[in-house]
C-alpha distance (Angstrom), angle and dihedral (degrees) to the residues before:
residue distance angle dihedral
M1 . . .
I2 3.78 . .
A3 3.80 127.6 .
I4 3.81 116.1 -113.4
N5 3.79 134.9 171.2
K6 3.81 129.7 -113.1
N7 3.83 95.3 -95.9
E8 3.79 92.4 50.1
A9 3.81 90.1 48.4
S10 3.80 91.8 54.2
L11 3.83 91.4 47.5
L12 3.79 91.6 50.2
R13 3.79 91.5 49.1
E14 3.80 90.0 50.8
Y15 3.83 99.8 45.1
F16 3.82 100.1 27.5
P17 3.81 109.8 32.2
H18 3.83 91.6 168.0
V19 3.83 93.3 60.6
H20 3.79 113.7 95.2
V21 3.81 114.9 -122.8
T22 3.80 117.0 -179.5
R23 3.77 132.4 -170.0
T24 3.79 124.8 -154.3
M25 3.82 125.5 -143.1
K26 3.80 103.1 34.5
Q27 3.82 91.1 -161.9
K28 3.81 119.3 93.0
S29 3.77 93.0 -104.3
G30 3.79 103.3 120.9
R31 3.81 90.7 -126.3
H32 3.78 95.3 102.6
H33 3.80 127.0 120.9
Y34 3.80 132.1 -160.5
Y35 3.79 123.7 -131.7
C36 3.81 131.6 -174.2
E37 3.79 132.4 -162.6
E38 3.81 117.5 -109.0
N39 3.80 100.3 -102.7
K40 3.84 115.0 162.7
R41 3.81 96.0 -136.2
A42 3.81 93.0 43.4
M43 3.80 91.5 48.8
A44 3.82 91.6 49.9
F45 3.82 89.4 48.2
L46 3.81 91.9 51.5
Q47 3.79 91.6 47.0
N48 3.81 91.1 53.1
V49 3.82 92.6 46.2
K50 3.82 92.0 48.5
S51 3.81 90.2 51.6
G52 3.80 90.2 60.4
H53 3.81 104.9 -92.9
S54 3.79 120.3 132.9
P55 3.83 115.8 -110.9
A56 3.82 92.3 -108.6
V57 3.81 91.5 52.8
A58 3.80 90.3 46.1
M59 3.83 90.0 54.9
T60 3.81 92.4 51.0
M61 3.80 90.6 48.7
I62 3.81 90.1 54.3
S63 3.82 91.1 47.3
K64 3.81 91.8 51.0
K65 3.81 90.7 51.8
N66 3.81 90.7 51.8
V67 3.82 92.2 50.4
Q68 3.80 91.4 49.0
R69 3.80 90.8 49.0
K70 3.83 91.7 50.4
N71 3.82 91.2 49.5
V72 3.79 91.9 52.2
L73 3.81 92.2 47.7
S74 3.79 93.0 49.1
K75 3.82 90.2 49.1
I76 3.81 90.2 52.2
D77 3.83 90.5 49.2
R78 3.80 91.6 51.9
E79 3.80 92.8 49.7
G80 3.80 96.8 43.1
């Protein structure tokens, strides 16, 4: 589990509904914290958002990486 802030939690819930985001201290105390599971795609998304990219751009960057990875794997399969 990694610590995230409230804005990142809402972005993850919007773009990755399958990723588990939890919040501690259910009372309205202001002492709560947000935590997220260590999912590779979610972590890459958060890294891109933290570096200043918009969420939509961050999603396209992740998609491009997946396409490149699939192309490399299919090339290896053809050669081997």
